[in-house]
N, C-alpha and C positions, 0 to 999 in steps of 0.2 A: 547389648543387642548383637545377635549373631549375624553372620554374613548373609544368611538366607533371608532373614527379616529385613536387613538393610537393602538387599537386592529387590525384594518385593515392594518395599516402600519407594525406592527409586523408580521402579516400573510404574507403580501406581501414580506417582507424581508426573511422570513423563507422558503418560497416555493423554491426559487432557491438553497438554502442550502440543502434542503432535496433531491432535484433532483440530485445535485452533489454528495451526499453521495452514491447514487446508481451507480455512474460511478466507474469503476475499472476493474480489471483483470477478463476476462471471463474464465470460466472453473471451474473445481472442486477445492475445497479447499485442500491444502496440509496438511498432518498431521505434527505435530511438530517433527522435527528431521528426516523427510523423506529424503531419498537420491534418486537422480535420477539414473536411470539405464543407463549404457553406453553399447550400443550394438555394438560399433565400435571395441572395444578391445576384443581379444580372452579371453576365460574363464581362470582364474588362473593368469592373468597378473596384475601387480600393476601399476597404473598410478600416476605420480607425480602431486601433487596439485599445481595449479598456485597461487602464493601469490600476492595480490593486495596491492599497495602502499596506506597507510592511509593518505588521504588528509583532512585537516580541512575544515569544512563547516560553513557557516555564522551562522546557527541556532544551532550549536553544544552546545554552552553554555546554551541554554534553555533546552536541554535534560539532 
């Protein structure tokens, strides 16, 4: 395989990856530690936080 063909193949494989990088959540970025405002509860009331069960995931050892 010549260098030209290898470069074309690399470019051909890189384009879909670059397109998929642009996919994601639409909207503004959240600041770190930003909390969401709850407009359902009256002012001055404290809501209980819902705890979520920690379930193992297949890729956890890689992290």
